[in-house]
TORDO-858321 format. One record per residue: x, y, z negated of N, C-alpha, C in turn. Coordinates in steps of 0.2 Angstrom, whole numbers, padded with zeros to 4 digits, always signed. Layout:
N
XYZXYZXYZ
...
***
This chain:
373
+0375-0073+1170+0381-0078+1171+0381-0082+1177
+0387-0082+1180+0387-0086+1187+0387-0093+1186
+0386-0097+1191+0385-0104+1191+0392-0107+1188
+0397-0104+1190+0404-0107+1188+0405-0106+1181
+0403-0100+1178+0404-0099+1171+0399-0104+1167
+0393-0105+1170+0388-0109+1166+0391-0116+1166
+0394-0119+1172+0397-0125+1172+0403-0126+1167
+0407-0121+1166+0412-0121+1162+0410-0121+1155
+0404-0118+1153+0401-0118+1146+0399-0125+1145
+0395-0128+1149+0392-0134+1148+0398-0139+1147
+0404-0139+1151+0409-0143+1150+0412-0143+1143
+0412-0137+1140+0414-0136+1133+0410-0140+1129
+0404-0140+1129+0399-0144+1125+0400-0151+1126
+0400-0153+1133+0401-0161+1134+0407-0163+1132
+0413-0160+1133+0419-0162+1131+0420-0163+1123
+0417-0158+1120+0417-0158+1112+0414-0164+1110
+0408-0166+1113+0404-0171+1110+0407-0178+1112
+0411-0178+1117+0415-0184+1119+0421-0186+1114
+0424-0180+1112+0431-0181+1109+0430-0181+1101
+0425-0178+1098+0425-0178+1091+0418-0177+1089
+0417-0178+1082+0410-0177+1079+0410-0170+1076
+0404-0167+1076+0403-0161+1072+0403-0163+1064
+0405-0158+1060+0405-0159+1053+0399-0155+1050
+0395-0158+1047+0389-0155+1044+0389-0156+1036
+0388-0150+1033+0387-0150+1026+0380-0150+1024
+0378-0154+1019+0372-0155+1017+0372-0153+1009
+0367-0148+1007+0367-0146+1001+0360-0147+0998
+0360-0151+0992+0353-0152+0989+0355-0155+0982
+0351-0152+0977+0352-0154+0970+0349-0161+0968
+0345-0164+0973+0341-0170+0972+0345-0176+0975
+0347-0181+0972+0351-0186+0975+0347-0190+0980
+0340-0191+0979+0336-0194+0984+0336-0190+0991
+0335-0184+0990+0335-0180+0996+0342-0180+1000
+0347-0180+0996+0354-0181+0999+0355-0187+1003
+0352-0192+1000+0353-0199+1003+0348-0199+1009
+0342-0196+1009+0338-0196+1015+0341-0193+1020
+0344-0187+1019+0347-0183+1024+0354-0186+1027
+0357-0190+1023+0363-0193+1025+0361-0199+1030
+0355-0203+1028+0353-0208+1032+0351-0205+1039
+0347-0199+1039+0345-0196+1045+0350-0195+1050
+0356-0193+1048+0362-0192+1052+0367-0197+1052
+0366-0203+1049+0372-0208+1049+0374-0209+1056
+0381-0209+1056+0384-0211+1062+0385-0206+1067
+0381-0201+1067+0381-0195+1072+0386-0190+1071
+0387-0188+1064+0391-0183+1062+0395-0185+1056
+0401-0181+1055+0404-0181+1049+0400-0177+1043
+0398-0181+1038+0394-0178+1033+0398-0176+1027
+0397-0170+1024+0400-0168+1018+0393-0166+1014
+0393-0168+1007+0388-0166+1003+0390-0162+0997
+0385-0158+0995+0386-0155+0988+0379-0154+0985
+0379-0154+0978+0373-0154+0974+0371-0147+0972
+0375-0142+0973+0373-0135+0972+0377-0130+0976
+0374-0124+0976+0377-0119+0980+0385-0117+0978
+0386-0117+0972+0393-0116+0970+0398-0121+0972
+0396-0127+0971+0400-0133+0974+0401-0132+0981
+0395-0131+0985+0395-0130+0992+0400-0125+0994
+0399-0119+0991+0403-0113+0993+0411-0115+0992
+0413-0118+0987+0420-0120+0986+0422-0125+0992
+0418-0129+0994+0419-0133+1000+0420-0129+1006
+0416-0124+1007+0416-0120+1013+0423-0116+1013
+0424-0113+1007+0430-0109+1006+0437-0113+1008
+0436-0120+1007+0442-0124+1008+0442-0127+1015
+0436-0129+1018+0436-0132+1024+0431-0129+1029
+0430-0122+1028+0425-0119+1033+0427-0120+1040
+0433-0120+1042+0435-0120+1049+0433-0127+1052
+0432-0132+1048+0430-0139+1050+0422-0139+1051
+0418-0135+1047+0411-0136+1047+0407-0132+1053
+0403-0136+1056+0399-0133+1061+0392-0131+1059
+0389-0134+1054+0382-0133+1053+0381-0135+1045
+0377-0131+1042+0375-0132+1035+0367-0133+1035
+0365-0138+1031+0358-0139+1030+0358-0138+1022
+0354-0133+1020+0354-0132+1013+0347-0131+1010
+0346-0134+1004+0339-0133+1001+0339-0126+0998
+0333-0123+0997+0333-0117+0994+0333-0117+0986
+0328-0121+0983+0328-0121+0976+0333-0125+0973
+0338-0123+0970+0344-0126+0967+0346-0123+0961
+0348-0126+0956+0351-0123+0950+0358-0120+0952
+0360-0115+0948+0366-0111+0948+0366-0106+0954
+0365-0108+0960+0364-0103+0965+0359-0106+0971
+0354-0102+0972+0349-0104+0977+0352-0104+0984
+0348-0107+0989+0351-0108+0995+0352-0101+0999
+0348-0096+0998+0349-0090+1002+0355-0086+1000
+0356-0086+0993+0362-0083+0990+0368-0087+0993
+0368-0093+0993+0374-0097+0996+0375-0096+1003
+0370-0096+1007+0371-0095+1014+0373-0088+1016
+0371-0083+1012+0373-0076+1012+0381-0076+1011
+0383-0079+1007+0390-0079+1005+0394-0083+1011
+0391-0088+1014+0394-0091+1019+0395-0087+1025
+0389-0083+1026+0390-0078+1032+0395-0073+1031
+0397-0071+1025+0402-0066+1024+0409-0069+1026
+0410-0075+1025+0417-0078+1026+0417-0083+1032
+0412-0086+1034+0412-0090+1040+0406-0089+1044
+0405-0083+1047+0399-0082+1051+0398-0087+1057
+0403-0090+1059+0402-0095+1065+0398-0101+1063
+0397-0103+1056+0394-0109+1054+0386-0108+1055
+0383-0113+1059+0376-0112+1060+0372-0114+1053
+0367-0111+1051+0364-0112+1045+0356-0114+1046
+0354-0119+1042+0347-0121+1042+0345-0121+1035
+0339-0118+1033+0337-0118+1026+0331-0123+1026
+0330-0127+1020+0325-0131+1019+0321-0128+1013
+0315-0128+1013+0311-0126+1007+0304-0129+1006
+0302-0130+1000+0295-0133+0999+0291-0127+0996
+0294-0121+0995+0290-0116+0992+0290-0110+0997
+0284-0108+1000+0284-0102+1004+0284-0096+1000
+0289-0092+1001+0290-0086+0997+0292-0080+1002
+0288-0075+1002+0290-0070+1007+0296-0066+1006
+0298-0066+0999+0305-0063+0998+0310-0067+1001
+0310-0074+1000+0315-0078+1003+0315-0077+1010
+0309-0077+1013+0309-0076+1021+0312-0070+1023
+0311-0065+1020+0314-0058+1022+0322-0059+1021
+0324-0061+1015+0331-0062+1014+0334-0066+1019
+0331-0072+1020+0334-0076+1025+0335-0073+1032
+0330-0069+1034+0331-0066+1041+0336-0061+1041
+0336-0056+1036+0340-0050+1036+0347-0052+1034
+0349-0057+1030+0355-0057+1027+0359-0064+1028
+0356-0069+1031+0359-0075+1032+0361-0077+1039
+0358-0073+1044+0359-0076+1051+0356-0083+1051
+0350-0084+1049+0348-0091+1049+0346-0093+1056
+0348-0100+1057+0346-0103+1063+0339-0106+1063
+0337-0109+1058+0330-0112+1057+0328-0111+1050
+0322-0111+1049+0319-0111+1042+0313-0116+1042
+0314-0122+1039+0310-0128+1039+0306-0129+1033
+0300-0130+1033+0296-0131+1027+0295-0138+1026
+0296-0140+1019+0295-0147+1017+0287-0148+1016
+0285-0154+1016+0289-0160+1019+0290-0159+1026
+0295-0162+1029+0297-0161+1036+0298-0169+1039
+0297-0169+1045+0298-0176+1048+0305-0176+1050
+0309-0182+1049+0316-0182+1050+0317-0180+1058
+0313-0182+1062+0314-0181+1069+0314-0173+1070
+0310-0169+1067+0310-0162+1067+0317-0159+1065
+0320-0162+1060+0326-0159+1057+0332-0161+1062
+0331-0167+1065+0336-0170+1070+0337-0165+1076
+0331-0163+1078+0331-0159+1084+0334-0152+1082
+0332-0149+1076+0335-0143+1074+0342-0143+1074
+0345-0148+1071+0352-0149+1070+0355-0150+1077
+0353-0154+1081+0356-0155+1088+0356-0148+1091
+0350-0144+1091+0350-0138+1094+0355-0133+1091
+0356-0133+1084+0360-0129+1081+0368-0130+1083
+0369-0137+1083+0376-0139+1085+0378-0137+1093
+0373-0138+1097+0374-0135+1104+0375-0128+1104
+0371-0124+1100+0373-0117+1099+0380-0116+1097
+0382-0119+1092+0389-0119+1089+0394-0120+1094
+0393-0125+1098+0398-0127+1103+0398-0121+1109
+0392-0119+1111+0392-0114+1116+0395-0107+1114
+0394-0106+1107+0396-0099+1105+0404-0099+1104
+0407-0105+1104+0414-0105+1104+0417-0103+1111
+0413-0103+1116+0415-0100+1122+0413-0093+1123
+0418-0089+1124+0417-0081+1124+0412-0079+1130
+0412-0083+1135+0408-0081+1141+0401-0082+1139
+0398-0085+1134+0391-0085+1132+0390-0082+1126
+0395-0080+1122+0394-0077+1116+0390-0070+1115
+0390-0067+1121+0388-0060+1121+0381-0059+1119
+0377-0064+1120+0370-0064+1118+0368-0068+1112
+0373-0070+1108+0372-0074+1103+0367-0071+1097
+0369-0066+1095+0366-0063+1089+0359-0061+1091
+0357-0058+1097+0351-0057+1099+0346-0063+1099
+0349-0068+1102+0345-0074+1103+0344-0077+1096
+0348-0077+1092+0347-0080+1085+0342-0076+1082
+0342-0070+1082+0336-0066+1079+0330-0068+1081
+0329-0068+1088+0322-0069+1091+0320-0077+1090
+0325-0081+1090+0323-0088+1089+0321-0089+1082
+0324-0085+1077+0322-0086+1070+0314-0083+1069
+0313-0078+1073+0306-0075+1073+0301-0081+1075
+0303-0084+1081+0299-0089+1084+0298-0095+1079
+0303-0097+1076+0303-0102+1071+0298-0101+1065
+0298-0095+1063+0294-0093+1058+0287-0093+1060
+0286-0090+1066+0279-0090+1069+0276-0098+1070
+0281-0102+1072+0279-0109+1073+0277-0112+1066
+0281-0111+1061+0280-0113+1054+0273-0111+1052
+0271-0105+1053+0264-0103+1051+0259-0107+1055
+0260-0107+1062+0254-0111+1066+0254-0118+1064
+0259-0121+1062+0258-0129+1060+0255-0130+1053
+0254-0125+1049+0251-0126+1043+0244-0128+1044
+0241-0126+1050+0234-0127+1052+0234-0130+1058
+0232-0137+1058+0232-0141+1065+0227-0138+1070
+0222-0134+1067+0217-0131+1072+0219-0125+1075
+0224-0122+1072+0226-0116+1076+0234-0116+1078
+0236-0122+1079+0243-0124+1081+0244-0121+1088
+0249-0116+1089+0250-0113+1095+0246-0106+1096
+0242-0104+1091+0238-0098+1091+0242-0092+1092
+0248-0091+1088+0252-0085+1089+0255-0085+1096
+0257-0090+1098+0260-0090+1105+0255-0088+1110
+0249-0091+1110+0244-0089+1115+0241-0082+1114
+0240-0079+1108+0239-0072+1107+0244-0068+1110
+0250-0070+1109+0256-0066+1112+0256-0066+1119
+0254-0071+1122+0254-0072+1130+0248-0067+1132
+0242-0067+1129+0237-0063+1132+0238-0056+1130
+0242-0054+1125+0244-0047+1123+0249-0045+1129
+0253-0049+1130+0258-0047+1135+0255-0046+1142
+0250-0050+1144+0247-0049+1150+0244-0042+1151
+0240-0041+1145+0237-0034+1145+0241-0028+1145
+0247-0029+1141+0252-0024+1141+0255-0023+1147
+0256-0028+1151+0259-0027+1158+0254-0024+1163
+0248-0025+1162+0243-0022+1166+0242-0015+1165
+0244-0013+1158+0243-0006+1157+0250-0002+1159
+0255-0006+1161+0261-0002+1164+0265+0000+1158
+0265-0003+1152+0269+0000+1147+0276-0002+1148
+0281+0003+1145+0288+0002+1147+0290-0005+1143
+0296-0007+1146+0299-0014+1144+0300-0014+1136
+0303-0009+1133+0304-0009+1126+0298-0010+1122
+0293-0006+1124+0286-0007+1120+0283-0014+1121
+0284-0016+1127+0281-0023+1128+0285-0028+1124
+0291-0028+1124+0295-0032+1120+0293-0032+1112
+0292-0026+1110+0290-0025+1103+0283-0029+1102
+0278-0028+1107+0272-0031+1107+0273-0039+1107
+0277-0041+1110+0278-0049+1110+0280-0051+1103
+0285-0047+1100+0287-0049+1093+0281-0048+1088
+0277-0043+1089+0271-0042+1085+0266-0047+1086
+0265-0049+1092+0260-0055+1093+0263-0061+1090
+0269-0063+1090+0271-0069+1087+0271-0069+1079
+0271-0063+1076+0271-0062+1069+0264-0059+1066
+0259-0058+1071+0253-0055+1068+0250-0058+1062
+0250-0064+1062+0247-0068+1056+0252-0070+1051
+0258-0067+1051+0263-0069+1046+0261-0069+1039
+0256-0064+1037+0253-0064+1031+0249-0070+1028
+0248-0074+1032+0244-0080+1030+0249-0086+1028
+0256-0085+1028+0260-0090+1027+0260-0093+1020
+0258-0089+1015+0258-0091+1008+0250-0092+1006
+0246-0092+1011+0239-0093+1009+0237-0101+1009
+0233-0102+1004+0231-0109+1003+0228-0113+1009
+0230-0119+1010+0227-0123+1016+0220-0124+1015
+0218-0124+1008+0211-0125+1007+0206-0119+1010
+0209-0113+1011+0206-0108+1014+0207-0108+1021
+0213-0109+1023+0215-0108+1030+0211-0114+1034
+0210-0120+1031+0208-0125+1035+0201-0127+1033
+0197-0123+1029+0191-0125+1026+0186-0126+1032
+0182-0132+1031+0177-0134+1036+0171-0131+1034
+0170-0125+1035+0163-0122+1033+0165-0115+1031
+0159-0111+1029+0159-0104+1028+0163-0103+1022
+0168-0097+1022+0171-0095+1016+0167-0092+1011
+0168-0093+1005+0165-0089+0999+0167-0082+1000
+0163-0078+0996+0165-0071+0996+0172-0070+0993
+0174-0074+0988+0181-0073+0985+0186-0076+0990
+0185-0081+0994+0189-0084+0998+0190-0079+1004
+0185-0076+1006+0185-0071+1012+0190-0065+1010
+0189-0063+1004+0193-0057+1002+0201-0059+1002
+0202-0065+1000+0209-0068+1000+0211-0068+1008
+0207-0071+1012+0209-0071+1019+0210-0064+1022
+0206-0059+1020+0206-0052+1023+0212-0049+1020
+0216-0052+1016+0222-0048+1013+0228-0050+1018
+0227-0054+1023+0233-0056+1026+0236-0051+1031
+0232-0046+1033+0236-0040+1037+0240-0036+1033
+0238-0035+1027+0242-0031+1022+0248-0035+1020
+0247-0041+1018+0253-0045+1016+0258-0046+1022
+0255-0046+1028+0260-0046+1034+0264-0040+1035
+0261-0034+1034+0264-0028+1034+0270-0028+1029
+0269-0030+1023+0274-0030+1018+0280-0034+1019
+0278-0040+1023+0284-0044+1025+0288-0041+1030
+0285-0039+1036+0288-0036+1042+0291-0030+1040
+0289-0025+1036+0292-0019+1035+0298-0019+1032
+0300-0025+1028+0306-0026+1025+0311-0029+1029
+0309-0031+1036+0314-0034+1040+0317-0029+1045
+0324-0028+1044+0327-0023+1048+0326-0025+1056
+0325-0020+1060+0324-0021+1067+0316-0021+1068
+0312-0023+1063+0305-0024+1064+0300-0019+1061
+0303-0014+1058+0299-0009+1054+0294-0006+1059
+0296-0005+1065+0291-0001+1070+0285-0005+1071
+0285-0012+1070+0279-0016+1072+0275-0017+1066
+0277-0015+1060+0273-0017+1054+0266-0014+1054
+0265-0008+1056+0258-0005+1056+0254-0009+1061
+0257-0012+1067+0253-0015+1072+0250-0022+1068
+0255-0025+1065+0253-0031+1061+0247-0030+1056
+0248-0024+1053+0242-0023+1048+0236-0021+1051
+0236-0018+1058+0230-0016+1061+0226-0020+1065
+0228-0027+1066+0225-0031+1071+0218-0033+1069
+0216-0032+1063+0209-0033+1062+0204-0027+1061
+0207-0021+1063+0203-0015+1063+0199-0015+1069
+0193-0011+1069+0188-0011+1074+0187-0004+1077
+0186-0004+1083+0185+0003+1086+0180+0007+1082
+0174+0004+1080+0169+0008+1076+0171+0010+1069
+0177+0008+1067+0179+0009+1060+0176+0004+1055
+0173-0001+1057+0171-0006+1052+0175-0012+1051
+0182-0012+1053+0186-0017+1052+0190-0016+1046
+0195-0020+1045+0199-0020+1039+0207-0020+1040
+0211-0018+1036+0210-0016+1029+0209-0009+1028
+0210-0004+1033+0209+0003+1031+0203+0006+1034
+0199+0002+1038+0193+0006+1041+0195+0011+1046
+0201+0010+1050+0203+0014+1055+0198+0014+1061
+0197+0020+1064+0192+0020+1070+0196+0023+1076
+0193+0021+1082+0196+0023+1088+0203+0023+1089
+0206+0029+1091+0213+0029+1092+0217+0030+1086
+0214+0030+1080+0218+0030+1074+0221+0023+1074
+0218+0018+1077+0221+0011+1077+0227+0011+1082
+0233+0009+1080+0239+0009+1085+0237+0005+1091
+0239+0007+1097+0237+0004+1103+0239-0003+1103
+0245-0005+1101+0247-0012+1100+0242-0016+1096
+0240-0013+1090+0235-0016+1086+0229-0018+1090
+0226-0013+1094+0220-0014+1098+0221-0020+1103
+0227-0020+1106+0229-0025+1111+0228-0032+1108
+0232-0033+1102+0232-0039+1099+0226-0041+1096
+0221-0036+1094+0215-0038+1092+0211-0041+1097
+0211-0039+1103+0207-0042+1109+0210-0049+1110
+0216-0050+1110+0219-0056+1112+0218-0061+1106
+0218-0059+1100+0217-0063+1094+0210-0066+1094
+0205-0061+1096+0198-0063+1096+0196-0068+1101
+0199-0067+1107+0198-0071+1113+0201-0078+1111
+0207-0079+1109+0210-0085+1107+0205-0089+1102
+0203-0085+1097+0199-0088+1091+0193-0091+1094
+0190-0087+1099+0183-0090+1102+0185-0096+1107
+0190-0096+1110+0192-0102+1115+0196-0107+1112
+0197-0107+1105+0200-0113+1102+0195-0117+1097
+0197-0123+1097+0192-0127+1092+0194-0125+1085
+0189-0124+1081+0190-0123+1074+0187-0129+1070
+0188-0129+1063+0185-0134+1059+0177-0134+1059
+0175-0128+1060+0167-0127+1059+0164-0127+1066
+0168-0127+1072+0164-0127+1078+0169-0129+1084
+0167-0131+1089+0171-0132+1095+0173-0126+1099
+0178-0126+1103+0180-0120+1107+0174-0118+1112
+0173-0111+1112+0168-0109+1117+0172-0108+1124
+0168-0108+1129+0170-0108+1136+0173-0101+1137
+0178-0100+1142+0181-0094+1144+0175-0089+1146
+0170-0091+1149+0164-0087+1151+0161-0084+1146
+0159-0088+1141+0156-0086+1135+0160-0081+1131
+0166-0082+1130+0171-0078+1127+0171-0071+1130
+0172-0071+1137+0172-0064+1140+0165-0060+1139
+0160-0064+1140+0153-0061+1139+0153-0058+1131
+0156-0061+1127+0156-0059+1120+0160-0052+1119
+0166-0052+1123+0170-0046+1123+0166-0040+1126
+0162-0042+1131+0158-0036+1134+0153-0034+1129
+0150-0038+1126+0145-0036+1121+0148-0032+1115
+0154-0033+1113+0157-0030+1108+0161-0024+1110
+0161-0022+1116+0164-0016+1119+0162-0010+1116
+0166-0006+1113+0164+0001+1110+0162+0000+1103
+0161-0006+1100+0160-0007+1093+0166-0010+1090
+0168-0017+1092+0174-0020+1089+0180-0018+1093
+0179-0017+1100+0185-0016+1104+0185-0009+1107
+0191-0007+1109+0193-0001+1113+0189-0002+1120
+0185+0003+1121+0181+0002+1128+0186+0001+1134
+0191+0005+1134+0195+0005+1140+0199-0002+1140
+0202-0004+1135+0205-0010+1135+0201-0016+1136
+0195-0016+1133+0190-0022+1134+0188-0022+1142
+0187-0016+1145+0185-0016+1152+0191-0019+1156
+0197-0017+1154+0203-0020+1158+0204-0027+1157
+0203-0029+1151+0203-0037+1149+0198-0041+1153
+0192-0038+1154+0187-0042+1157+0189-0042+1165
+0192-0036+1167+0193-0035+1174+0199-0040+1176
+0203-0042+1172+0209-0047+1173+0207-0054+1170
+0201-0055+1169+0199-0062+1166+0201-0068+1169
+0202-0067+1176+0205-0073+1180+0212-0074+1177
+0216-0069+1176+0223-0070+1174+0223-0073+1167
+0219-0070+1163+0218-0073+1156+0216-0080+1156
+0212-0082+1160+0210-0089+1160+0215-0094+1163
+0219-0091+1168+0225-0095+1170+0230-0096+1165
+0231-0091+1161+0236-0092+1155+0233-0096+1150
+0226-0096+1149+0224-0101+1144+0224-0108+1146
+0224-0109+1153+0224-0116+1155+0231-0119+1156
+0236-0114+1158+0243-0116+1159+0248-0111+1156
+0247-0111+1149+0252-0106+1146+0259-0107+1147
+0261-0114+1147+0268-0115+1148+0271-0113+1155
+0267-0112+1160+0269-0109+1166+0268-0101+1166
+0263-0099+1163+0262-0091+1163+0266-0088+1158
+0268-0090+1152+0272-0087+1147+0278-0084+1150
+0282-0088+1153+0289-0085+1156+0288-0079+1161
+0282-0079+1164+0281-0073+1169+0280-0066+1166
+0278-0066+1159+0277-0060+1156+0282-0059+1150
+0285-0064+1148+0289-0063+1142+0296-0060+1143
+0297-0055+1139+0304-0052+1140+0309-0056+1136
+0307-0060+1131+0311-0064+1127+0314-0070+1132
+0309-0073+1136+0311-0078+1140+0315-0075+1146
+0315-0069+1147+0319-0066+1153+0326-0065+1150
+0327-0063+1144+0333-0060+1142+0337-0066+1138
+0334-0071+1135+0337-0076+1131+0335-0083+1133
+0338-0088+1131+0336-0095+1132+0330-0096+1128
+0324-0095+1130+0318-0096+1127+0314-0101+1130
+0313-0107+1126+0310-0113+1128+0303-0113+1126
+0298-0115+1130+0291-0115+1128+0290-0122+1124
+0288-0121+1118+0287-0128+1114+0281-0132+1116
+0281-0138+1114+0276-0143+1117+0269-0141+1113
+0269-0138+1107+0263-0137+1104+0259-0131+1107
+0262-0128+1112+0259-0122+1115+0252-0123+1117
+0251-0129+1120+0245-0131+1123+0239-0134+1118
+0241-0135+1112+0237-0138+1107+0232-0132+1105
+0225-0134+1106+0220-0129+1104+0214-0133+1101
***
């Protein structure tokens, strides 16, 4: 996009915000929640409310051209949020959609990504400021999309931002691993770049890195955040997350190719990993790459049961486990570029855009929680 086109696009957004308010439809069957959401956005937007999906759909059918954005609860009588938003997409695809839910359900997650063109998926309880930021971002997207000069990348950006939002929702379940998926993705991209893998493959690795732990999204916080050793029963539950992740990802159109990578990120070169006990090159290359990055970040991040290890200790541990836990060639390469890995660990917000294909091709902003470890 040229500087003149960008200026014209920004003027569309600025002029809209000066001349009139956006109309936001809020859908929730609980009156207290409706009132909270109305107070959150009081004075900023024209607010319409509905108490269930059928009532809301009637409003959209009559006034869809006026509505810029919808915030809908998931669990509602008569019609659930995903069904309502799916119907909205069929008749008014231009409306930006945000789903709120207090229940993590992988079927809901897959349905929302595939069928609703969801802009954000926000877990309850949420901070009002978090929702304000999401709505403001969504409305900016709505205004920009109205200009054909910037619409060409809309669907692609929406898809990847949804993936990022889900990744962030997972990371924020555990304060000790907040930003983990983004850091694992960064280290994986550095290694993939050093291997000279083609752009399409590296882009898939970036998505797989963001979603490698998605199977943990429904796991109890009592296990994820336990301050001490897991029991045998708890460890079995924890070990199920690669298979759970595969089942989620394989059902998402466009992502089936990476499902086996998500499943394989805890396999070990000597065949003693899980869930399938794959060995050597039976393990997909991307799975071996993410496994290295995942282990390095786990060692250099603070956990409930220990403080972060130094970069030097983590690299020595990777050397020690070469040929058993890790692919010897990949581990040797990882160690040889340890200065780049350390630079990424110390300044991820600077290093991520250098390697990211998402950052290159779309408006991809590095979140503030990236540095929390």
